[in-house]
N, C-alpha and C positions, 0 to 999 in steps of 0.2 A: 274523311270526316265521318261517313256513315258506316264505315267498316267496323269500328270499335263497338258502336251499339249492337250492331248484327252479331258480331262474335260474342259479346256479353250476353245477349238474348239466347243464342244458340248454346252457350255454356250452361245457362240457367235451365234451359229445357232438358238439356242431357243430365244434369244433376238431379233435377226433380224427377225425370223418368227413371233413372237407376235407383232412387230413393223409393219410388212407388214399387218398383219391381222387387226391391228387397223386402217390401211388406207382405208379399205373397208367400203363403205357407202351402207346400205341397207334401202329401204323404202317399206313399205306395200302399194299395190295398190288396189283401189276400183274397178278396172276393170280387164277384163280378159287379158291374155298375149298379144293377138293380139290387143286388144283395147288400151291397155297401150302403146304398141310399135306405134300403129297408132297415138295416142295422143302426144307421144314424138316427132315423126317425124313432125307433124303439128306445134308443139312448136318450134322445131329447125328451121324450114322453115319461120315461122312467125317472129322469131328473126333475120332473114337475113342470117342464116348459111345454109350449104348444108348437105343433107343426102348423104353419099357415099355408104353405103351398109346396106342391112338388111339381116341377116342369120337366117334361120330357122333351129336350130340344131335338133329339133324333127323330122322335115321332112328328114333330112339328115340321121339320125338314122334309121327311118323307111325304107328308100330306100335301106339299107343294112341289113334289117331284124331284127333290134334291137328296143327295146322300150326305149323311154325317154319321160317324162313329158314334157308339152309345155315349150319350151325354144327358145327365139329369142334374137339376138344381133343387136344393132343398132350402126353403125359407122357414125359419123357426125363431122363437124367442120366448122370453119370460119378462112380464111387465115389471116385476120386482127387480130385475137385473137392468133392463133397458131404459126404464123411466129416469133413473138418476143421470144417465147420459143425455137424454133428451132435456132434462132440467138444465144441464150444463150448457147445452147447445141445442136448440130445437132443429136446426138444420141437419143434425145427426139423423133425423127421420128419413133422410135420403138414403141412408145406409143401414137402418135398423128396419125391421128385424134382421137378425144375421142370416147369412147365406153360405151354403157350401156348394161347390159344383164337383160332380164326380164323372170322370170320363175316361174312355179308353183311348190311350195314345197310339201314335202309329206303330209302335213296338208291340202292341197288344197288352201293355200294362194298364192296370186300373189306377188312376190317380185322383185323390181327393184334394181339392184346393180351397182356400179361403184367405181373406185378408186378415193380418194381424189387427186386433182391436185398436192398436196404437195408431192405425191410420185415422181413427175419429179424432185424434189429438191434431194430426198434421192437417187434416182436411177442415175440420170444424172448430179447432181451437180449444178442445176439452184439454184441461191440464194433463200433461204426459204422465204425471205421478198420481192421477185420480184413481181412487180405490175401484171405481166401476171398471175401468180398463183392465185392472189387474185381475179382478173377478172373471170378466169376460174371456181373457187370455187363458186362464186356468180352466174354465168351463169348456171352451173350445178345444184344448188340448186333451182333456179326459173324454169328451164326447167323440172326437175324431179318431182318438186311439181306439175306442170301443168299436167304432164303425169299420175301421180298417184292419183290426185284429193286431194293432201294435201293442206292445207292452207299455205301461205307464212310464 
């Protein structure tokens, strides 16, 4: 009796988890973690947006006696771009401003990662075809390409 609901619940979790994982964009950077984040911040500001925060997770770990490979997060946004998403679903404020994380992986490669803006549709109910999501997707691609040294 209880087996079918449990199996159905586990299948739903597996599907949801794989869909969420598919929403993560990763790009290999040609630069160090700090330089990649510096380049991202410069690209954001050059595009007329604002950097709200830069968090050095490795420094935080070190402050409490723990080791972590270089890892930094940059939070940024542009109210002209983000406000329409918030107007569509105010809960999107949980995921806005946008963020990228840049880290050195166990192979020594520097990786920049972010969520596809389509995540806002899946999580907050913003229509998948909303123009704001298309604009965010394009802006993130351009900015992260500049940060990582990838061609357009």
